[in-house]
Structures are given as structure tokens and as C-alpha cells.
C-alpha positions in Angstrom: -5.7 3.9 12.1 -6.4 1.1 9.8 -4.2 2.6 7.0 -0.8 4.0 7.9 1.0 6.6 5.7 4.4 5.9 4.2 5.8 9.3 3.4 9.3 8.5 2.2 11.3 5.9 0.4 13.0 5.1 3.7 9.7 4.4 5.4 8.6 2.2 2.5 11.9 0.2 2.8 11.3 -0.1 6.5 7.9 -1.6 5.9 9.5 -4.0 3.4 12.0 -5.2 5.9 9.5 -5.3 8.7 7.1 -7.5 6.8 9.5 -9.6 4.8 7.9 -12.8 6.0 4.3 -11.6 5.8 1.9 -9.9 3.4 1.1 -6.2 3.3 -1.0 -3.9 1.0 0.0 -0.5 -0.3 -2.3 2.0 -1.9 -0.4 4.4 -4.3 -2.1 7.6 -5.1 -3.4 10.7 -3.5 -5.0 10.2 -0.1 -8.1 11.9 -1.3 -11.0 10.7 0.9 -13.4 11.3 -2.1 -11.5 9.1 -4.5 -13.4 5.9 -5.0 -10.5 3.5 -4.9 -9.1 5.1 -1.8 -12.5 4.8 0.0 -12.7 1.1 -0.9 -9.2 0.5 0.2 -9.8 2.1 3.6 -13.0 0.2 4.0 -11.2 -3.1 3.2 -8.4 -2.2 5.6 -10.9 -1.6 8.4 -12.5 -5.0 7.8 -9.3 -7.0 7.5 -7.0 -5.1 9.9 -6.4 -8.1 12.1 -5.3 -10.2 9.2 -2.7 -7.9 7.4 -1.0 -4.5 7.3 -2.3 -1.6 5.1 -0.3 1.4 4.0 -0.7 4.3 1.6 1.7 6.7 0.0 2.5 8.6 -3.1 4.2 7.3 -6.3 7.7 8.4 -5.4 8.1 6.1 -2.4 8.2 2.9 -4.5 11.0 4.3 -6.7 11.6 2.5 -10.0 8.8 -0.2 -9.7 6.5 -0.3 -12.7 2.8 0.4 -12.3 0.0 -0.3 -14.8 -2.3 2.5 -13.4 -2.4 5.3 -10.9 -3.9 5.2 -8.4 -3.5 1.5 -7.6 -3.2 -1.1 -5.0 -0.2 -3.4 -4.6 0.3 -6.4 -2.5 3.8 -7.4 -1.3 4.6 -11.0 -0.4 7.7 -13.2 -0.6 9.9 -10.2 -1.7 7.7 -9.7 -4.7 4.8 -7.3 -5.5 1.6 -7.7 -7.4 -0.7 -5.0 -8.7 -4.4 -5.4 -8.4 -6.3 -5.1 -11.7 
């Protein structure tokens, strides 16, 4: 699959460690195939799969990180994260 599920804090931390020297994207929200942002995220993942890693999960997996909106898309790079506006 183009988008892989991160179901727990442990799996999220595993992804952080695994991609510490690369970029990955994370959709935070419900995996509702009818939600517009999720559909666009999956479509982008299918297009750019060979260039990066794409994950999705629910709010609890990112623990105490601050989000401006929900659902949202985050990009992780150089041990930092950025939220798409």
C-alpha cells in the first residue's frame, strides 16, 4: 500500500527512528476514505511513493505535539516536524 498505518506510539517512534535521515509524511485523522484531505493524501502518496514514505494514524500516536488543525498532514525531516497549512 502507498500509505501505511501507524497504530501506536511505539510504531510512530519506530518510523521516526527508521527515517531519521530522510523525509516522511504523516496524515493525522480518521482513515475515512470519504474525507477530502485523506483522499488527496492517498492520491499524492500513490504519485510520489518512490520518493518518500507515507503514513497515517490517529491523534494519540504523536503524543504531546501541537497541531493547528485536525485532520492534518505533517512532514518530518531533520528531527523536526512541520504542519501543512
